[in-house]
N, C-alpha and C positions, 0 to 999 in steps of 0.2 A: 507557436504561441505558448508562452509559459504561464500556466495557471496555478503553479505550485503555491504562490502566496495568496491565492484567492479561495483556497479550500474553506468550506464552511465548517464551523464548529457546531455539530448538530445539537439542537435543543432536545431531541429525543432520538434514541438509537433504535431503529426498527430492524428486525431480523437479527437481534442481538445474539441469540443462541445459534440460529440456523446458519447465518452467514459466517459467524466466527468459526464454527466447527469446520465447515468446508474450507474456508480460507486458510486455516491453520495447516492444512496438508501441504501447502506450498510456501507459506511465508513465515509462520511463527513457531513452528515446532522446535526450532533451535534456540528460541529465547524464552519459551514457556516451560518452566520446570514441571516435571511430573509431580503429581500430588500423591500423598499417602492415601491408601484406600479408605482410611478412617476419617480423612479430613472433612468429608461432607456427610458422614454417617453417625457422628457422635451425637448423643442426646441433645446437646445444646444447640445443634443446628436446626432443631425444630422450634426453638424459641421465636416468638413473634417480635419483629422489630417495627412493624407498622401495620395499621389497618386502614383500608380505603373503602369507605361505604360498607364496612363489615368484612371485606375480603382481606385475608391475612397475607402478609409478606414475611417470610421466615428469614432467620439468620443464614440458613443454608442458601436460600435464593440470593441473598445479598452477597455472600462470599463468592458464589458462582459468577454473579454479574461483575464483581470486582476483578476476578481473574480474567474474564473475557475482555473487559475494557483494557486491562493492562497488557493482554496479549497483542493488542493492536498498537501499543506504544513502543517507541524505541527503547530497548533494554528491558522492557516488560516489568518495570517497577514504578511505584508511586514516587512523586517528588519527595525528597528527604524532609521529614518533619511535617508532612501534610497528609499523613495517613488518615487521620480522623476527618479532615476536611474532604478528602477524596471519598471516604466512606459515605459521608453525608450527601455528596454530589451524586454518587451512584444510587443511593436510596431515593433521592429526588427523581432520578431517571426512572426507576422502577415504579414509583408512584405515578409519574406521568404516563408511563406505559399502561398501567392498570386503568387509569382514567380513560385513556383512549380505547382500551379494550372494552371497557364497560359501555362506552358510547357506541362502539362498533357492533356490539352484540344486538343492538336494536335494528341493524340493517341485515338484509339477506345477502349472503355471499354465494354466488352461483357455483355449483360443482365443488363445494368446499372440500369434501372428503377426497375427491380425485386430485385436487390441487395439492392437498397435504401429502398424499401418497407420491405424487410426482416429485415434489420438492424433497421428500425424504429419500427417494431413490437417487435423485441428483446429488444429494449430500454424500450418500454412500459411494456413488460412482467416482467421487473426487479423491478417493483413497486407493492406494496400490493394491490392498487386499483387506480381507475381513479383520485380520489381526491388527493392522494399522488403524482401521476404523474404530475398533473396540478400544484400542489404546487411547486414541484421541478423546473419545467419549469419557473414558475413565479419568483422563488428565483434568477434565473440567467438571468432574463429579456429576455427570449426567448419564442417563441411559436412553434407549430409544423412545421410551414412553415420555420422558421429559422433553426430548428433542421434538417428538411428534406434537406434543402440546404447545411447545414454543412456536413451531411452524404454523400451527392452527391460529394461535394468538396473533402472530405476525400478519397472516393473511386477513384476519378480521380487522386489524388496525390499519393495514394498507388500504383495504377497501373503504374504510371510514375516511381516511385522509384523502384518497382519490375522489370519493363522492362528494364530501362536504367541504374540502379545502382546496386541493391543488387544481381540480377541474374548473374552479371559479377564478383562478388567477391568470391574468394576462400580462404581457410585457409589450409595451408600445415601441414603435420604431424610434421615437424620440428618446426613450429611456436607453435603448441600445446605443444610439449615437452619443448620448451624454456619457455613458460609461466608457465607451471607446475613447472619447476625447480626454476624459479625466484620468485614464490609466494607460498612457502611451507606452510605458516600459513593458507592460504585459503583452504587447503585440510586436515587440522587437525580436526578430529572429537573428541571433548573433552569427558572426562569421563562422563558417565551418570548414574543416579540413578533412580530406579523405586520404589516408596513407596506408601503405603496406610496409612490412618490415621483416627482416630475417634476424632472429635472435639466437645468439650463441650463449645459452644460459650458463651462469656460474653462481654458486652460492655466495652471498655477500660476506660470509665468514671464511671463504676459501683462502688458502695460502697464496703467496706470490707466484709460485710455480704454476699452480692450477689456473690462476687468472691470466698469466702470460700465455699459456697454451690456448685458452679461450680467445684471447685477443688475436693471437697469431692466426687461428682458424678464421676469425671474422675478417681479418685483413686479407687473407687468401681469397675468401669468398668475394670481398669487395673488388679485388683485382680481376676476378673472373667476370664480374658484372661490368666493370669498365671495359673489359675486352670483348663484351658483347654477349655474355651468357644470359639466358632467360631468367628473369627475376622469379617468376612463379615457380619454375622448375627447381631452382636452387632453394627457394623457401620451403617447398614441399619436402625436399630431400634432406635439408640441414637445420631448419629452424626448430628450436625447442619450445616455441610458443604454440599453444593450441591453434592459433590462427594459421599455422602451417598447412592445415587441411584445406584452407581457402587460398593457398598461395601467398600467405602473409597478410591478407586483406584485413584491416582493422576497422573498416567502415568509416563513417563520418564522426567527427568529434569536435568539440568547441574548446576554447582556451580554458585551462584549469582542470581538464579531464585526464591529462597525462602527466607523468613525472616531469619536473622542470627541464632536465637535460634533454629528454626525448622531445618535449614540446618546443624548446628553443631551436633544436636542429631541424625539426619538421617545418616550423613556421618560416624558417629562413630560405626554404627551397622554392623554386619555381615549379609549376606543374610539370611532372615528368622527371624532375630533378632527383639526383641520388646523393645522399649524405655520405660523409665519411663514416668511420667506425665511431659510434657514440656509446659511451659507458654510462650505465645506470646501476641501481642496486640489483637489477635482474640479470645483468650480464652485458653483452656487447651487441649493439643493434646496427643494422644497415637499413636506412629508411628511404623509401621512395614516395614522393608526394604525388598522389594520383589526381586529386581535384581540390578545389577550394571554392567556396561560395561567399559572396559578399554579405555583409549584414544588411537586412532589409526589414521593413515594417509590413506586417500582414495587413492587407487592405480591409476596410470595413466589411465589404461584401463577403469576404472569405471568413471573417471572424463572427459574423452576425449570429449564426446558429449556436456557436459555443457561448456567446454572451447571453443570448436568449435563455438557453438552458441554465446557465449560472444564475441569472437574475430570477428566473422562475423558481429555482431551488431555494434561493435566499428568501424570496417572498413566502414560499410555502413554509420554510423554517420559521420565519417570523410569525406567520399566521398560526402555526401549531403552538408556538409559545404564547401568543395572545389567547388562543382558545383555552390552553391549560391554566392560565391565570384566572379566567372566569370559572373554569370547571372546578378549580380548587376552592373558590369562594363558596360554591354551592355543594361541595362534597363534605362528608364527615371523615376527616383524616386524623388518625391518632398515631403519633410517632413515639415509639417505645424504646428507641435506640439509646443505649447508655452513653451519656456525654463523654 
């Protein structure tokens, strides 16, 4: 089931610092530029951009939050011409977090100190070494004290949301069935193909002579296969693709995942069938179709849990938004951000 188009745009981002710092070790370090050590330490970073019931939000906190939000976006940059609007949206998120935190402080969180320590250690364990950990903290202009405080705030907020909002939300069988019926494409599992290949790699900019040699080698290997040679053995010994370690196994894939020439040749095969030599920008391939599955619809029974989780998350998100609307009415909020 494909839920990619059902992702929720969160009203409030919980674990903003804690989760982003740990996640960056695997996903965003190559798109998040390192920051100058002075970026978050200049005097202006202490300037107050908003007050929420007397609690100050500084420019430094806003800039850190902007960087963290961007780190989770493709390319890691704000939409062109929307920097000011983006800044306002992030400040709105910070104000919402502060309101939730203030409400959450009225509730008791069991073993809070231990939970903070455990999460801090989990963050640290997500990095290859102390140097990598320290570098990532520096990239976002934070230190362990700031991270520890963020984790504590997150736990307080999460406890409030769980206790006062999400624990009271239910999803009925009728709602699940209605969602399933109205979103049929989200439960369609497309046709899949499982293939193995032997690649005789050659640079796309290679000369005619080099390409001819690669093609000749591929054709020789193809003849050996036709004559009964073992595909897995030849793949392990000759293929230049990393899949050679698995005997050329590429696993299952759907239409549109492979380059057109490869895809056209693979999809034309019967299970167990062997292609001729196929040229792509990567070199020359010999493809063997191992399996194919028909397109099918995931039955309601199998989709129920995912739908329930999605609808509950959406209702929780909506409930948080509604709570914050009322909280803002009753709060004293001063926004000092320069237009």
